[in-house]
Each structure stands twice: as structure tokens, then as C-alpha cells.
C-alpha positions as CSV (number, residue, x, y, z in Angstrom):
1,R,0.0,0.0,0.0
2,L,2.8,2.4,0.8
3,L,4.8,1.5,-2.3
4,H,2.2,2.7,-4.7
5,R,1.6,6.2,-3.3
6,S,0.8,9.1,-5.5
7,P,3.4,11.7,-6.4
8,K,1.5,14.3,-4.4
9,V,2.2,12.4,-1.2
10,Y,5.9,12.3,-2.1
11,R,6.0,16.0,-2.8
12,F,4.3,16.7,0.6
13,D,6.9,14.5,2.4
14,I,9.8,16.2,0.6
15,I,8.5,19.7,1.3
16,C,7.9,18.9,5.0
17,S,11.2,17.1,5.5
18,Y,13.4,19.6,3.8
19,G,11.5,22.5,5.3
20,L,11.8,21.1,8.7
21,A,15.6,20.5,8.2
22,A,16.0,24.1,7.1
23,L,14.1,25.4,10.1
24,E,16.2,23.3,12.5
25,V,19.4,24.7,10.9
26,A,18.0,28.3,11.2
27,Y,17.0,27.6,14.8
28,L,20.6,26.7,15.6
29,F,21.6,30.3,14.6
30,S,18.6,32.1,16.0
31,Q,17.1,30.8,19.2
32,T,13.8,32.6,18.9
33,P,10.5,31.1,20.1
34,L,9.0,31.7,16.7
35,F,11.3,29.1,15.1
36,A,10.4,26.6,17.8
37,R,6.6,27.1,17.2
38,V,7.1,26.8,13.4
39,M,9.1,23.6,13.8
40,T,6.4,22.1,16.0
41,L,3.8,22.9,13.4
42,S,6.0,21.4,10.7
43,R,6.3,18.2,12.7
44,M,2.5,18.1,13.1
45,A,2.0,18.7,9.3
46,R,3.9,15.5,8.6
47,S,1.4,13.5,10.6
48,L,-1.5,15.0,8.5
49,R,-0.6,12.5,5.7
50,L,-1.7,9.6,8.0
51,F,-5.2,11.0,8.3
52,R,-6.2,9.5,4.9
53,Y,-5.7,6.0,6.4
54,I,-8.2,6.6,9.3
55,V,-11.7,5.7,8.0
56,A,-13.5,7.5,10.8
57,L,-11.9,10.8,9.8
58,G,-13.0,10.2,6.3
59,H,-16.6,9.8,7.4
60,L,-16.3,12.9,9.6
61,Y,-15.0,14.9,6.6
62,T,-17.9,13.7,4.4
63,L,-20.4,14.6,7.1
64,L,-19.0,18.1,7.5
65,T,-18.9,18.8,3.8
66,R,-22.5,17.8,3.5
67,L,-23.6,20.0,6.5
68,L,-21.6,23.0,5.3
69,P,-24.4,24.5,3.1
70,T,-26.8,24.2,5.9
71,Y,-24.4,25.9,8.4
72,L,-23.8,28.6,5.8
73,Q,-27.5,29.3,5.6
74,L,-27.8,29.5,9.4
75,V,-24.8,31.9,9.7
76,T,-26.3,34.1,7.0
77,L,-29.7,34.1,8.8
78,L,-27.9,34.9,12.1
79,F,-26.0,37.8,10.5
80,L,-29.2,39.1,8.9
81,V,-31.1,39.1,12.2
82,S,-28.1,40.8,14.0
83,Y,-27.9,43.4,11.2
84,I,-31.6,44.2,11.6
85,F,-31.4,44.5,15.4
86,A,-28.3,46.6,15.2
87,T,-29.9,49.0,12.7
88,V,-33.0,49.3,14.8
89,G,-30.9,49.8,17.9
90,V,-28.8,52.5,16.4
91,Q,-31.9,54.4,15.3
92,A,-33.7,53.9,18.7
93,F,-30.8,54.1,21.2
94,G,-28.0,55.8,19.3
95,G,-26.3,58.7,21.2
96,R,-27.7,57.9,24.6
97,I,-24.5,56.4,26.2
98,W,-21.3,58.4,26.4
99,E,-18.5,58.7,28.9
100,G,-19.4,61.3,31.6
101,N,-23.2,60.9,31.2
102,D,-24.9,62.1,34.4
103,A,-27.6,59.5,34.2
104,L,-25.0,56.7,34.4
105,K,-23.0,58.3,37.3
106,D,-22.2,55.8,40.0
107,S,-24.0,53.0,38.2
108,D,-22.7,49.4,37.5
109,F,-22.3,50.4,33.9
110,E,-19.8,53.1,34.8
111,K,-18.0,51.0,37.4
112,G,-17.6,48.2,34.9
113,Q,-16.3,50.6,32.2
114,Y,-18.7,49.3,29.6
115,W,-18.5,52.5,27.5
116,A,-17.8,50.5,24.3
117,L,-21.1,48.6,24.6
118,N,-23.4,51.1,23.1
119,F,-25.6,51.7,20.0
120,N,-23.9,55.0,18.9
121,D,-22.7,53.5,15.7
122,F,-23.2,50.3,13.7
123,A,-20.0,48.5,14.7
124,S,-20.5,49.2,18.4
125,A,-24.1,47.9,18.0
126,L,-23.0,44.6,16.5
127,M,-20.4,44.2,19.2
128,T,-23.0,44.9,21.9
129,L,-25.4,42.3,20.4
130,F,-22.5,39.8,20.3
131,V,-21.7,40.3,23.9
132,V,-25.3,40.2,25.0
């Protein structure tokens, strides 16, 4: 089974092996943590080629690719609802929260420094809806 592998697998092995060797030589001259992290990721990439022999992962991949269009529709619907609520919130509550507002003096909102959570603009409204 291993003797009749495709050339793509050989290319992947060669790129991973020589890339890892080059990174280890570079790590000898520069002892930065970045090289150590990249070397760890390179070693993990070599193990990715073994995933094609695990049948359960193939089934998981098939299941996720079949569910992806449904998840895409759900995320689109979630963003649309958030967009509508953020737009309504900006129109209804925009400009009511600012730092130094006397109505919020000595409140939990001021003590918690939640000034960024407001509906003054669209980006802040989306962030407020995400937090809530």
C-alpha cells in the first residue's frame, strides 16, 4: 500500500522534510521562540498525511462537507437578524450612552467601564449584540 503512493504524497513529504531540516538549521543560529513554534507545526504537518488511512476521519469529513451548506445558511440568517437588530438599535438608542453621562453616574455600567457597549454606531451595536 505504501509503495504505490501518488506523487503528491511524495511532494508533501519532501517539502515537509526539507522545510523542517532548514528550520532546524535556522533555529541553531537564531534561538527565537517563533522558530520553535514553526518547527512544532511542521512536525504536526507530517502527521497529516496519516489521516487519509483513518476511516472514521473520512466519514467525519464527508459529514462536515454535507452539512456545510446548511451551516452557511444558518450563519447568513444569524447575521441578517443581527444586522436588523443593530440597525433598529442605532436608530432607537444611538447617542444615549457616552462617557461622563450624568444619568449613568455611580452605576454598575460606569463601574464596569462598559462604555464601548453602546448603540452609537453600527460597529458598536454589532459588538453589543454579540456580547449580550
